[in-house]
N, C-alpha and C positions, 0 to 999 in steps of 0.2 A: 504493498501499500505504499503510495507515494504520500508527499506532507500536501499538496494541494487537496488531495480525498481526506485527508485526515482533518484539514481546516475545516472542509466542506460539512463534516460529518459532526465536527464539535459545534461549529456555529448554527446549525438547523435550530429550531427550537424545540422544546424537550418533546412536546406531542408529535410533530412531524417526525422525530426521530423513531418516537417510539412504534409509530403506525409504519416507517420504511422497515423496522427490526422485524415487527410480525409480519407484513407481507412478504417481505424478502425469507424471512423463516418455514414461510407456509408455501410460497412459490417453487423453494428447493425440497418441499416436501420431508422439511425434519421435524421430529417431534420435541418439546420442549427437552426430554431428557437427552437426545441424541445430539440436540446441540449442545446440552450443557457437557453432553464428554468431549466435542469436538473441542470447546472453547476451555475446559479446566474450570469453568464456573457454576454454580449450584443450579439447580431447577428456579427456586426461588430467585436468584439476582437474576436468569433469564426472564422471568417473569415480571421483575420488578421492571427492568430498561426495556419492557416492550408495552409496559402501562406506562413508563414516560415516568417513576415515581424515583429511578435510579441512574443519575447520567455520572458514573465514573468513568471518566474517559479513556483508561484504558480497557475496561470491562464493554463499552462500545466497539472499541476499535476492535477487538478480540472477536467480540459476536461479529461484526462485520467482515473480517476476515476471513473466519469460517464459512462465512454465507456467501462470500464473491465466486 
């Protein structure tokens, strides 16, 4: 992932980021548990990110990278 995509991810509003994470996961056919395994995050962290209630940049990058 290059710097411009990281900036784009982090500059999105939380709701936009959350919506894009959920849409990307569903379009790739990943379950929450599969994405958790791929990212090293917990299922709760994935769900919180998808709901826009967790905006840790490193976590968002890891999720976006796994879904790329």
